[in-house]
TORDREN-599194 format. One record per residue (C-alpha): residue in one letter; residue number from 1; x, y, z. Coordinates in Angstrom, 3 decimals, padded with zeros to 6 digits. Layout:
@res = a | n = NUM | X = X | Y = Y | Z = Z
...
//
This chain:
@res = m | n = 1 | X = -013.314 | Y = 002.092 | Z = -011.736
@res = r | n = 2 | X = -009.191 | Y = 002.230 | Z = -013.139
@res = k | n = 3 | X = -007.399 | Y = -000.255 | Z = -013.814
@res = d | n = 4 | X = -003.428 | Y = -001.852 | Z = -013.937
@res = t | n = 5 | X = -001.662 | Y = -004.679 | Z = -015.375
@res = d | n = 6 | X = -001.705 | Y = -007.069 | Z = -012.456
@res = i | n = 7 | X = -001.367 | Y = -009.991 | Z = -012.904
@res = n | n = 8 | X = -003.338 | Y = -010.727 | Z = -009.799
@res = n | n = 9 | X = -006.307 | Y = -009.868 | Z = -011.771
@res = i | n = 10 | X = -005.965 | Y = -010.925 | Z = -014.767
@res = d | n = 11 | X = -009.073 | Y = -013.747 | Z = -015.037
@res = d | n = 12 | X = -012.238 | Y = -012.837 | Z = -014.114
@res = p | n = 13 | X = -013.467 | Y = -016.015 | Z = -011.135
@res = e | n = 14 | X = -015.940 | Y = -015.396 | Z = -008.777
@res = p | n = 15 | X = -015.068 | Y = -012.719 | Z = -006.146
@res = i | n = 16 | X = -015.213 | Y = -012.654 | Z = -002.616
@res = y | n = 17 | X = -016.453 | Y = -008.987 | Z = -001.061
@res = v | n = 18 | X = -014.672 | Y = -006.897 | Z = 001.461
@res = r | n = 19 | X = -016.199 | Y = -003.928 | Z = 003.705
@res = a | n = 20 | X = -013.400 | Y = -001.343 | Z = 004.205
@res = g | n = 21 | X = -012.781 | Y = 001.608 | Z = 005.368
@res = c | n = 22 | X = -011.760 | Y = 004.039 | Z = 007.868
@res = s | n = 23 | X = -012.505 | Y = 007.198 | Z = 010.538
@res = l | n = 24 | X = -010.269 | Y = 010.003 | Z = 010.652
@res = t | n = 25 | X = -011.085 | Y = 013.154 | Z = 013.343
@res = y | n = 26 | X = -009.115 | Y = 016.014 | Z = 012.171
@res = e | n = 27 | X = -008.505 | Y = 019.575 | Z = 014.794
@res = s | n = 28 | X = -007.318 | Y = 022.799 | Z = 013.167
@res = l | n = 29 | X = -007.223 | Y = 025.964 | Z = 014.184
@res = y | n = 30 | X = -007.103 | Y = 027.911 | Z = 010.601
@res = p | n = 31 | X = -008.995 | Y = 026.671 | Z = 007.422
@res = t | n = 32 | X = -006.324 | Y = 023.916 | Z = 005.572
@res = p | n = 33 | X = -006.340 | Y = 022.004 | Z = 003.058
@res = m | n = 34 | X = -005.694 | Y = 019.016 | Z = 002.806
@res = l | n = 35 | X = -005.709 | Y = 016.092 | Z = 000.021
@res = l | n = 36 | X = -006.684 | Y = 012.415 | Z = 000.686
@res = t | n = 37 | X = -006.657 | Y = 008.992 | Z = -000.231
@res = l | n = 38 | X = -009.409 | Y = 007.219 | Z = 001.100
@res = s | n = 39 | X = -010.995 | Y = 005.452 | Z = -001.942
@res = p | n = 40 | X = -010.551 | Y = 001.762 | Z = -003.339
@res = v | n = 41 | X = -010.257 | Y = 002.779 | Z = -007.192
@res = y | n = 42 | X = -007.265 | Y = 000.224 | Z = -008.709
@res = n | n = 43 | X = -008.699 | Y = -003.657 | Z = -009.500
@res = n | n = 44 | X = -011.408 | Y = -003.580 | Z = -007.084
@res = e | n = 45 | X = -014.964 | Y = -003.237 | Z = -008.227
@res = l | n = 46 | X = -016.908 | Y = -001.069 | Z = -006.030
@res = i | n = 47 | X = -020.502 | Y = -002.451 | Z = -004.620
@res = a | n = 48 | X = -021.432 | Y = 000.820 | Z = -002.692
@res = e | n = 49 | X = -019.370 | Y = 003.568 | Z = -001.522
@res = r | n = 50 | X = -020.014 | Y = 005.737 | Z = 001.500
@res = r | n = 51 | X = -018.548 | Y = 009.185 | Z = 002.065
@res = l | n = 52 | X = -019.324 | Y = 011.516 | Z = 005.285
@res = m | n = 53 | X = -017.795 | Y = 014.389 | Z = 006.544
@res = q | n = 54 | X = -018.850 | Y = 016.288 | Z = 008.975
@res = p | n = 55 | X = -018.974 | Y = 019.583 | Z = 009.258
@res = e | n = 56 | X = -020.232 | Y = 019.395 | Z = 005.242
@res = v | n = 57 | X = -017.424 | Y = 020.205 | Z = 003.458
@res = p | n = 58 | X = -016.809 | Y = 020.555 | Z = -000.653
@res = i | n = 59 | X = -014.889 | Y = 017.292 | Z = -002.203
@res = r | n = 60 | X = -012.825 | Y = 017.530 | Z = -005.344
@res = e | n = 61 | X = -011.966 | Y = 014.513 | Z = -007.106
@res = y | n = 62 | X = -008.540 | Y = 014.228 | Z = -009.506
@res = i | n = 63 | X = -006.247 | Y = 011.223 | Z = -010.178
@res = d | n = 64 | X = -002.328 | Y = 012.475 | Z = -009.094
@res = g | n = 65 | X = 000.491 | Y = 011.448 | Z = -011.958
@res = f | n = 66 | X = 000.481 | Y = 007.770 | Z = -010.372
@res = g | n = 67 | X = -003.114 | Y = 007.298 | Z = -011.116
@res = n | n = 68 | X = -004.328 | Y = 007.054 | Z = -007.828
@res = q | n = 69 | X = -008.117 | Y = 008.548 | Z = -006.749
@res = i | n = 70 | X = -006.966 | Y = 011.652 | Z = -004.592
@res = w | n = 71 | X = -009.654 | Y = 014.556 | Z = -002.905
@res = r | n = 72 | X = -009.357 | Y = 018.097 | Z = -001.928
@res = i | n = 73 | X = -010.920 | Y = 019.399 | Z = 000.527
@res = v | n = 74 | X = -010.219 | Y = 022.262 | Z = 003.266
@res = a | n = 75 | X = -011.155 | Y = 021.161 | Z = 007.107
@res = p | n = 76 | X = -012.538 | Y = 023.784 | Z = 008.620
@res = a | n = 77 | X = -011.758 | Y = 025.758 | Z = 011.704
@res = g | n = 78 | X = -012.563 | Y = 023.759 | Z = 014.466
@res = r | n = 79 | X = -013.383 | Y = 019.312 | Z = 014.360
@res = l | n = 80 | X = -013.707 | Y = 017.727 | Z = 011.133
@res = q | n = 81 | X = -014.498 | Y = 013.886 | Z = 011.346
@res = i | n = 82 | X = -014.206 | Y = 011.680 | Z = 007.897
@res = s | n = 83 | X = -015.912 | Y = 009.054 | Z = 007.407
@res = y | n = 84 | X = -015.476 | Y = 006.113 | Z = 004.905
@res = d | n = 85 | X = -017.602 | Y = 002.585 | Z = 004.015
@res = a | n = 86 | X = -017.049 | Y = 000.801 | Z = 001.100
@res = i | n = 87 | X = -017.526 | Y = -003.141 | Z = -000.562
@res = a | n = 88 | X = -015.386 | Y = -004.121 | Z = -002.894
@res = a | n = 89 | X = -015.253 | Y = -007.293 | Z = -005.154
@res = v | n = 90 | X = -011.638 | Y = -008.525 | Z = -004.596
@res = s | n = 91 | X = -010.293 | Y = -011.945 | Z = -005.811
@res = p | n = 92 | X = -010.659 | Y = -015.091 | Z = -004.176
@res = y | n = 93 | X = -007.401 | Y = -015.966 | Z = -004.952
@res = p | n = 94 | X = -004.378 | Y = -014.970 | Z = -002.354
@res = d | n = 95 | X = -001.392 | Y = -013.364 | Z = -004.308
@res = l | n = 96 | X = 000.599 | Y = -015.240 | Z = -007.113
@res = v | n = 97 | X = 003.521 | Y = -017.038 | Z = -006.509
@res = i | n = 98 | X = 005.696 | Y = -018.140 | Z = -010.079
@res = p | n = 99 | X = 009.423 | Y = -019.149 | Z = -008.364
@res = d | n = 100 | X = 011.371 | Y = -019.647 | Z = -011.894
@res = l | n = 101 | X = 009.686 | Y = -016.375 | Z = -013.264
@res = p | n = 102 | X = 012.957 | Y = -014.879 | Z = -014.762
@res = k | n = 103 | X = 014.290 | Y = -010.984 | Z = -014.004
@res = t | n = 104 | X = 013.932 | Y = -008.674 | Z = -016.787
@res = p | n = 105 | X = 016.562 | Y = -006.589 | Z = -017.614
@res = v | n = 106 | X = 016.631 | Y = -003.311 | Z = -017.618
@res = e | n = 107 | X = 017.700 | Y = -002.404 | Z = -021.170
@res = a | n = 108 | X = 014.139 | Y = -004.385 | Z = -021.761
@res = l | n = 109 | X = 012.900 | Y = -002.646 | Z = -018.791
@res = p | n = 110 | X = 009.406 | Y = -000.253 | Z = -020.832
@res = d | n = 111 | X = 009.989 | Y = 003.483 | Z = -020.615
@res = d | n = 112 | X = 007.005 | Y = 004.247 | Z = -017.823
@res = v | n = 113 | X = 008.477 | Y = 001.591 | Z = -015.471
@res = l | n = 114 | X = 012.389 | Y = 003.046 | Z = -015.565
@res = i | n = 115 | X = 011.412 | Y = 005.717 | Z = -012.673
@res = y | n = 116 | X = 010.624 | Y = 002.999 | Z = -010.477
@res = t | n = 117 | X = 014.266 | Y = 001.654 | Z = -010.628
@res = l | n = 118 | X = 015.666 | Y = 005.289 | Z = -009.403
@res = p | n = 119 | X = 016.139 | Y = 006.021 | Z = -005.504
@res = s | n = 120 | X = 013.522 | Y = 008.239 | Z = -004.495
@res = r | n = 121 | X = 012.862 | Y = 009.794 | Z = -000.399
@res = h | n = 122 | X = 012.205 | Y = 007.743 | Z = 001.624
@res = c | n = 123 | X = 014.024 | Y = 004.262 | Z = -000.607
@res = p | n = 124 | X = 017.111 | Y = 005.726 | Z = -000.859
@res = s | n = 125 | X = 018.135 | Y = 002.058 | Z = -003.205
@res = d | n = 126 | X = 021.693 | Y = 004.062 | Z = -004.051
@res = l | n = 127 | X = 022.517 | Y = 003.624 | Z = -000.786
@res = f | n = 128 | X = 021.504 | Y = -000.554 | Z = -000.107
@res = i | n = 129 | X = 023.482 | Y = -001.455 | Z = -003.708
@res = s | n = 130 | X = 026.712 | Y = -003.046 | Z = -002.000
@res = d | n = 131 | X = 024.617 | Y = -004.748 | Z = 000.569
@res = a | n = 132 | X = 022.212 | Y = -006.142 | Z = -001.987
@res = w | n = 133 | X = 024.456 | Y = -007.632 | Z = -004.292
@res = a | n = 134 | X = 026.621 | Y = -008.813 | Z = -001.362
@res = l | n = 135 | X = 023.086 | Y = -010.493 | Z = 000.159
@res = f | n = 136 | X = 021.333 | Y = -011.564 | Z = -002.514
@res = g | n = 137 | X = 024.109 | Y = -011.251 | Z = -006.078
@res = n | n = 138 | X = 024.752 | Y = -014.485 | Z = -006.164
@res = i | n = 139 | X = 020.665 | Y = -016.045 | Z = -006.012
@res = e | n = 140 | X = 019.643 | Y = -016.858 | Z = -009.359
@res = g | n = 141 | X = 016.247 | Y = -015.541 | Z = -011.151
@res = g | n = 142 | X = 013.863 | Y = -012.570 | Z = -011.015
@res = w | n = 143 | X = 011.283 | Y = -014.374 | Z = -008.458
@res = a | n = 144 | X = 014.598 | Y = -016.199 | Z = -005.946
@res = q | n = 145 | X = 015.819 | Y = -013.052 | Z = -006.160
@res = v | n = 146 | X = 013.033 | Y = -010.784 | Z = -004.283
@res = q | n = 147 | X = 011.609 | Y = -013.968 | Z = -002.217
@res = a | n = 148 | X = 015.192 | Y = -013.222 | Z = -001.109
@res = v | n = 149 | X = 014.690 | Y = -010.325 | Z = -000.325
@res = c | n = 150 | X = 011.584 | Y = -010.735 | Z = 001.748
@res = d | n = 151 | X = 012.249 | Y = -014.239 | Z = 003.961
@res = w | n = 152 | X = 015.760 | Y = -011.778 | Z = 005.041
@res = l | n = 153 | X = 013.953 | Y = -008.889 | Z = 005.352
@res = h | n = 154 | X = 010.942 | Y = -011.054 | Z = 007.838
@res = s | n = 155 | X = 013.692 | Y = -012.672 | Z = 010.143
@res = n | n = 156 | X = 016.028 | Y = -009.613 | Z = 010.619
@res = i | n = 157 | X = 014.118 | Y = -006.418 | Z = 010.845
@res = s | n = 158 | X = 011.296 | Y = -006.635 | Z = 014.127
@res = y | n = 159 | X = 007.853 | Y = -005.619 | Z = 013.741
@res = g | n = 160 | X = 007.400 | Y = -002.739 | Z = 016.509
@res = k | n = 161 | X = 006.772 | Y = 000.225 | Z = 016.835
@res = g | n = 162 | X = 008.717 | Y = 003.640 | Z = 016.669
@res = s | n = 163 | X = 008.570 | Y = 003.942 | Z = 012.804
@res = t | n = 164 | X = 007.243 | Y = 007.610 | Z = 011.473
@res = s | n = 165 | X = 006.684 | Y = 009.473 | Z = 008.876
@res = i | n = 166 | X = 009.991 | Y = 010.844 | Z = 008.325
@res = t | n = 167 | X = 011.556 | Y = 007.382 | Z = 008.589
@res = s | n = 168 | X = 013.669 | Y = 006.360 | Z = 005.556
@res = a | n = 169 | X = 014.301 | Y = 002.763 | Z = 004.878
@res = w | n = 170 | X = 018.116 | Y = 003.052 | Z = 005.736
@res = d | n = 171 | X = 017.058 | Y = 004.462 | Z = 008.453
@res = a | n = 172 | X = 015.002 | Y = 000.802 | Z = 008.962
@res = y | n = 173 | X = 017.722 | Y = -000.993 | Z = 008.421
@res = q | n = 174 | X = 020.370 | Y = 001.087 | Z = 010.413
@res = q | n = 175 | X = 017.626 | Y = 000.280 | Z = 013.871
@res = q | n = 176 | X = 016.560 | Y = -003.245 | Z = 012.438
@res = c | n = 177 | X = 012.756 | Y = -002.278 | Z = 013.619
@res = g | n = 178 | X = 009.712 | Y = -000.980 | Z = 012.297
@res = v | n = 179 | X = 005.986 | Y = -001.482 | Z = 010.878
@res = c | n = 180 | X = 005.002 | Y = -002.563 | Z = 007.907
@res = r | n = 181 | X = 005.390 | Y = 001.458 | Z = 006.534
@res = d | n = 182 | X = 009.338 | Y = 000.322 | Z = 006.651
@res = f | n = 183 | X = 009.442 | Y = -003.274 | Z = 005.705
@res = a | n = 184 | X = 008.085 | Y = -001.923 | Z = 002.143
@res = h | n = 185 | X = 010.285 | Y = 001.060 | Z = 001.803
@res = l | n = 186 | X = 012.904 | Y = -001.392 | Z = 002.790
@res = g | n = 187 | X = 011.722 | Y = -004.535 | Z = -000.365
@res = v | n = 188 | X = 011.523 | Y = -001.470 | Z = -002.966
@res = a | n = 189 | X = 014.650 | Y = 000.426 | Z = -001.817
@res = f | n = 190 | X = 016.476 | Y = -003.954 | Z = -001.723
@res = c | n = 191 | X = 014.473 | Y = -004.529 | Z = -005.272
@res = r | n = 192 | X = 016.338 | Y = -001.173 | Z = -006.923
@res = a | n = 193 | X = 018.952 | Y = -001.803 | Z = -005.702
@res = l | n = 194 | X = 019.424 | Y = -004.353 | Z = -006.989
@res = n | n = 195 | X = 017.501 | Y = -003.363 | Z = -010.829
@res = f | n = 196 | X = 013.941 | Y = -004.344 | Z = -010.117
@res = p | n = 197 | X = 011.666 | Y = -002.004 | Z = -010.998
@res = a | n = 198 | X = 009.578 | Y = -001.581 | Z = -007.648
@res = r | n = 199 | X = 006.618 | Y = 000.662 | Z = -005.697
@res = y | n = 200 | X = 005.021 | Y = 000.970 | Z = -002.936
@res = v | n = 201 | X = 001.642 | Y = -000.006 | Z = -002.056
@res = c | n = 202 | X = -000.720 | Y = 001.359 | Z = 000.284
@res = g | n = 203 | X = -004.405 | Y = -000.206 | Z = 001.466
@res = y | n = 204 | X = -006.981 | Y = -002.085 | Z = 003.504
@res = l | n = 205 | X = -005.938 | Y = -005.807 | Z = 004.591
@res = p | n = 206 | X = -008.227 | Y = -007.856 | Z = 005.462
@res = d | n = 207 | X = -007.614 | Y = -011.084 | Z = 008.139
@res = i | n = 208 | X = -009.173 | Y = -013.830 | Z = 005.823
@res = n | n = 209 | X = -007.287 | Y = -017.340 | Z = 005.730
@res = v | n = 210 | X = -004.888 | Y = -016.299 | Z = 008.365
@res = p | n = 211 | X = -005.089 | Y = -015.901 | Z = 012.423
@res = i | n = 212 | X = -007.160 | Y = -012.529 | Z = 013.330
@res = d | n = 213 | X = -004.396 | Y = -010.096 | Z = 014.667
@res = p | n = 214 | X = -006.225 | Y = -008.978 | Z = 017.778
@res = t | n = 215 | X = -004.157 | Y = -005.294 | Z = 017.627
@res = p | n = 216 | X = -006.434 | Y = -002.294 | Z = 016.211
@res = m | n = 217 | X = -006.123 | Y = -002.068 | Z = 012.339
@res = d | n = 218 | X = -004.419 | Y = 000.458 | Z = 010.417
@res = f | n = 219 | X = -003.974 | Y = 001.055 | Z = 006.546
@res = h | n = 220 | X = -001.586 | Y = -002.093 | Z = 005.465
@res = a | n = 221 | X = 002.156 | Y = -001.397 | Z = 002.627
@res = w | n = 222 | X = 003.501 | Y = -002.977 | Z = 000.584
@res = f | n = 223 | X = 005.459 | Y = -003.205 | Z = -002.498
@res = e | n = 224 | X = 004.993 | Y = -004.445 | Z = -005.891
@res = v | n = 225 | X = 008.172 | Y = -005.728 | Z = -009.003
@res = y | n = 226 | X = 007.740 | Y = -005.642 | Z = -011.998
@res = m | n = 227 | X = 008.783 | Y = -008.592 | Z = -014.473
@res = d | n = 228 | X = 008.005 | Y = -011.025 | Z = -017.266
@res = g | n = 229 | X = 005.353 | Y = -007.938 | Z = -018.189
@res = l | n = 230 | X = 003.946 | Y = -007.705 | Z = -015.240
@res = w | n = 231 | X = 003.938 | Y = -006.637 | Z = -011.738
@res = f | n = 232 | X = 003.748 | Y = -008.935 | Z = -008.632
@res = t | n = 233 | X = 002.297 | Y = -008.195 | Z = -005.278
@res = f | n = 234 | X = 005.177 | Y = -009.123 | Z = -002.433
@res = d | n = 235 | X = 005.139 | Y = -008.449 | Z = 001.612
@res = a | n = 236 | X = 007.846 | Y = -009.074 | Z = 003.423
@res = r | n = 237 | X = 006.071 | Y = -008.332 | Z = 006.726
@res = h | n = 238 | X = 003.775 | Y = -011.347 | Z = 006.626
@res = n | n = 239 | X = 005.787 | Y = -013.061 | Z = 004.002
@res = r | n = 240 | X = 002.639 | Y = -015.037 | Z = 003.411
@res = p | n = 241 | X = 000.629 | Y = -014.442 | Z = 000.525
@res = r | n = 242 | X = -002.565 | Y = -012.709 | Z = 001.616
@res = t | n = 243 | X = -006.375 | Y = -012.779 | Z = 000.011
@res = g | n = 244 | X = -008.637 | Y = -009.848 | Z = 000.600
@res = r | n = 245 | X = -006.297 | Y = -007.425 | Z = -000.279
@res = v | n = 246 | X = -007.826 | Y = -003.870 | Z = -001.490
@res = l | n = 247 | X = -005.627 | Y = -001.297 | Z = -002.736
@res = l | n = 248 | X = -005.519 | Y = 002.640 | Z = -002.438
@res = a | n = 249 | X = -002.799 | Y = 004.128 | Z = -003.454
@res = r | n = 250 | X = 000.943 | Y = 003.148 | Z = -005.141
@res = g | n = 251 | X = 003.700 | Y = 004.824 | Z = -005.911
@res = r | n = 252 | X = 007.621 | Y = 005.424 | Z = -005.033
@res = d | n = 253 | X = 007.185 | Y = 005.534 | Z = -001.569
@res = a | n = 254 | X = 004.885 | Y = 006.761 | Z = 001.491
@res = v | n = 255 | X = 005.016 | Y = 010.145 | Z = 000.101
@res = d | n = 256 | X = 003.418 | Y = 009.565 | Z = -003.101
@res = v | n = 257 | X = 000.819 | Y = 007.509 | Z = -001.496
@res = a | n = 258 | X = -000.147 | Y = 009.400 | Z = 002.175
@res = f | n = 259 | X = -003.796 | Y = 008.771 | Z = 003.255
@res = a | n = 260 | X = -003.239 | Y = 011.845 | Z = 004.215
@res = t | n = 261 | X = -000.938 | Y = 015.148 | Z = 003.374
@res = i | n = 262 | X = -002.264 | Y = 018.381 | Z = 005.337
@res = y | n = 263 | X = -000.670 | Y = 022.056 | Z = 004.552
@res = g | n = 264 | X = -001.063 | Y = 023.514 | Z = 007.798
@res = s | n = 265 | X = -001.056 | Y = 022.658 | Z = 011.520
@res = s | n = 266 | X = -004.353 | Y = 020.165 | Z = 011.860
@res = q | n = 267 | X = -003.957 | Y = 017.406 | Z = 014.141
@res = l | n = 268 | X = -004.905 | Y = 013.969 | Z = 014.141
@res = v | n = 269 | X = -006.868 | Y = 013.078 | Z = 017.288
@res = n | n = 270 | X = -009.188 | Y = 010.206 | Z = 016.287
@res = f | n = 271 | X = -008.468 | Y = 007.259 | Z = 013.953
@res = e | n = 272 | X = -010.261 | Y = 003.699 | Z = 012.974
@res = v | n = 273 | X = -009.579 | Y = 001.817 | Z = 009.691
@res = w | n = 274 | X = -011.550 | Y = -001.564 | Z = 009.031
@res = a | n = 275 | X = -011.846 | Y = -004.310 | Z = 006.670
@res = d | n = 276 | X = -013.309 | Y = -007.501 | Z = 006.656
@res = q | n = 277 | X = -014.566 | Y = -010.235 | Z = 004.185
@res = v | n = 278 | X = -018.685 | Y = -009.767 | Z = 004.071
@res = e | n = 279 | X = -021.318 | Y = -012.256 | Z = 002.539
@res = a | n = 280 | X = -022.314 | Y = -011.125 | Z = -001.000
@res = g | n = 281 | X = -025.363 | Y = -008.970 | Z = -001.133
@res = a | n = 282 | X = -024.185 | Y = -006.940 | Z = 002.290
@res = r | n = 283 | X = -024.980 | Y = -003.007 | Z = 002.279
@res = l | n = 284 | X = -023.397 | Y = -000.465 | Z = 003.856
@res = d | n = 285 | X = -026.688 | Y = 000.283 | Z = 006.433
@res = d | n = 286 | X = -025.257 | Y = -003.897 | Z = 007.724
@res = p | n = 287 | X = -023.933 | Y = -003.503 | Z = 011.281
@res = r | n = 288 | X = -019.639 | Y = -003.625 | Z = 010.621
@res = p | n = 289 | X = -018.692 | Y = -007.012 | Z = 011.310
//
């Protein structure tokens, strides 16, 4: 189990348990190398996990430069079904809120977080500088300024279909529309423009202590901001503290944390994601909730 400095996991409460996973089916015309990011390794204790490839293919694992666990495979010609299922112990607390937290001056930032202050492919934060300071520059306090960004995005960006893998934060800003991926990119871009280190995060998000969302579940995206020595969770899409996040990967933007990176022309023909709270002692052989 990998660890990272995360305020949401600094104590040792009695955990809750989340069963999370996915099923993906690809069709390939020829053998195709792939990188997969499906297994949660950050700040979650994996109680059990199961991987299934049909047909069976070798999996080689490595940890990338951002600390994410990556599977390397070569998908065979024809159909490949990938199934991942896990039970993770996670914090029972919702995302922490510290309204009076100060902003860390750039000159006091650790060397290893400076990369998250710079523009990246999907978060061209240099394009946001003028608007960011016009909208939020008069707000004092680190947490207050980031929360103002989330409030503005939640109120002014419509949630809806239309985002693609090539949509940047700037595109979503111009269109005033996006999905969770775009909300996360926008939060990262605005925060970097305001000189906060900010990084893109993806994972599984169950509906715990919130109304059940009837739409099919997808991998969720949110972002983290570095303040006062720690990384904190923000989610402009929902804009409320959530419980049960099962973190998959962190990076500069979605390019670094894609659930599948394909070196060829494989087509995704089936896609299912699940994340549900389960009782202590639950097993993967039990029916899914």
